[in-house]
C-alpha positions as CSV (number, residue, x, y, z in Angstrom):
1,X,32.1,-79.1,60.1
2,X,35.8,-78.8,60.3
3,X,38.2,-82.0,60.1
4,X,41.3,-81.0,61.1
5,X,44.7,-83.3,60.8
6,X,48.1,-82.6,62.7
7,X,51.6,-83.6,61.8
8,X,54.9,-82.9,62.6
9,X,54.7,-84.9,65.9
10,X,58.2,-87.2,67.0
11,X,61.3,-87.9,69.6
12,X,64.1,-84.6,69.6
13,X,66.4,-84.3,72.7
14,X,66.5,-81.7,74.7
15,X,66.9,-78.0,73.1
16,X,66.0,-79.6,70.0
17,X,62.9,-77.8,67.7
18,X,59.8,-79.4,66.0
19,X,57.2,-77.8,63.8
20,X,53.5,-79.7,64.1
21,X,51.0,-78.4,61.6
22,X,47.7,-78.9,61.8
23,X,45.9,-79.1,58.1
24,X,42.1,-78.4,58.6
25,X,39.2,-79.1,56.0
26,X,35.7,-78.8,55.6
27,X,35.0,-75.0,56.4
28,X,36.1,-72.0,55.0
29,X,39.2,-71.4,56.9
30,X,39.8,-67.2,57.0
31,X,36.7,-67.8,59.7
32,X,38.5,-70.2,61.9
33,X,40.7,-69.3,65.6
34,X,43.2,-71.9,65.9
35,X,44.6,-73.3,69.1
36,X,47.2,-76.2,70.4
37,X,46.5,-77.7,74.0
38,X,48.5,-80.8,75.1
39,X,48.4,-83.9,77.3
40,X,50.6,-85.2,78.9
41,X,50.3,-88.7,80.7
42,X,48.0,-88.8,84.1
43,X,47.6,-85.0,83.5
44,X,44.8,-82.8,82.3
45,X,45.0,-81.5,78.7
46,X,46.5,-78.0,78.9
47,X,46.3,-74.5,76.4
48,X,49.3,-74.5,75.1
49,X,48.8,-71.4,71.8
50,X,45.5,-70.0,70.3
51,X,45.2,-67.7,67.2
52,X,42.7,-65.1,66.1
53,X,41.0,-65.8,62.5
54,X,43.1,-63.2,61.0
55,X,46.3,-64.0,62.3
56,X,47.2,-60.7,63.9
57,X,46.4,-61.8,67.9
58,X,48.0,-64.8,69.4
59,X,48.3,-66.0,72.5
60,X,50.6,-68.5,74.4
61,X,51.1,-70.0,77.9
62,X,53.7,-69.0,80.3
63,X,55.3,-72.1,80.2
64,X,56.0,-72.1,76.0
65,X,56.8,-68.2,76.1
66,X,59.8,-67.4,74.7
67,X,60.1,-71.3,73.3
68,X,57.1,-71.7,71.2
69,X,55.6,-69.6,68.0
70,X,52.1,-70.5,66.6
71,X,50.8,-69.1,63.1
72,X,48.7,-69.9,60.4
73,X,49.0,-70.1,56.5
74,X,45.3,-69.8,55.1
75,X,46.2,-70.6,51.7
76,X,47.3,-74.0,53.0
77,X,44.6,-74.0,55.9
78,X,46.9,-75.0,58.0
79,X,48.5,-74.1,61.2
80,X,51.1,-74.2,62.9
81,X,53.2,-74.1,66.0
82,X,57.0,-73.6,66.6
83,X,58.3,-75.1,69.7
84,X,61.8,-74.6,69.9
85,X,64.4,-75.0,73.1
86,X,61.9,-78.1,74.2
87,X,62.2,-79.7,77.5
88,X,60.9,-83.2,78.9
89,X,58.1,-81.8,80.5
90,X,57.0,-80.9,76.9
91,X,56.7,-84.6,76.0
92,X,53.0,-84.9,75.9
93,X,50.5,-85.8,72.9
94,X,49.9,-82.1,71.0
95,X,46.2,-81.3,69.7
96,X,45.2,-78.9,67.4
97,X,41.9,-77.6,67.8
98,X,39.0,-75.4,65.8
99,X,36.6,-72.9,67.1
100,X,34.1,-70.6,64.3
101,X,33.8,-67.2,65.3
102,X,32.5,-64.0,64.3
103,X,35.6,-61.4,65.0
104,X,39.2,-62.3,62.5
105,X,40.6,-60.3,66.4
106,X,39.5,-63.3,68.7
107,X,41.0,-65.6,70.5
108,X,40.2,-68.8,72.3
109,X,42.1,-70.4,74.4
110,X,40.0,-72.3,76.8
111,X,39.4,-75.6,75.3
112,X,35.4,-76.5,76.4
113,X,34.9,-73.5,73.7
114,X,36.3,-75.5,70.9
115,X,34.4,-77.4,68.7
116,X,36.1,-79.3,66.3
117,X,39.8,-81.3,67.9
118,X,42.4,-83.4,65.6
119,X,43.3,-86.5,66.6
120,X,46.8,-85.6,68.0
121,X,50.5,-85.9,67.6
122,X,52.9,-87.4,70.4
123,X,56.0,-85.4,71.0
124,X,58.8,-86.5,73.3
125,X,61.5,-85.1,74.8
126,X,64.4,-87.0,76.2
127,X,66.9,-85.5,78.2
C-alpha cells in the first residue's frame, strides 16, 4: 500500500506560480513511478506530468510544457510539481498518483495504470 497526500494548492492570479507537493508513505518510494493529473469542473481527468522511479525520465503534457516541471526527492519521499506562468485554464483539482514499476526508467502516463491516488488539491487561477 502507498498513501499519498498532496499539498500546496491555492489561488493565484494569471502569471503566478505554485509548487505542489505529494508526500508518499507506506512503501519504498524509490520503486514507484509518480504522476500528476488534474480535473477541471465538468471535464475528464487529464494527464499533466510524470516522472520515473530514478527521476531521470520525465514527461509533460503539451499544454504545460515550458511552464511546469516535475521532480522528486527520494530522501523526503516527495514528488513536486512546479507550476509557473499559470493560466485560468490550469484551474482544476490536481491529483498525484503512484505506480509500482520494475524498472527505474519507466514513465507512466495513463491514469488506468496508476494503482494509488491522493485526495487532490485545488488550484485556482484568476484572470
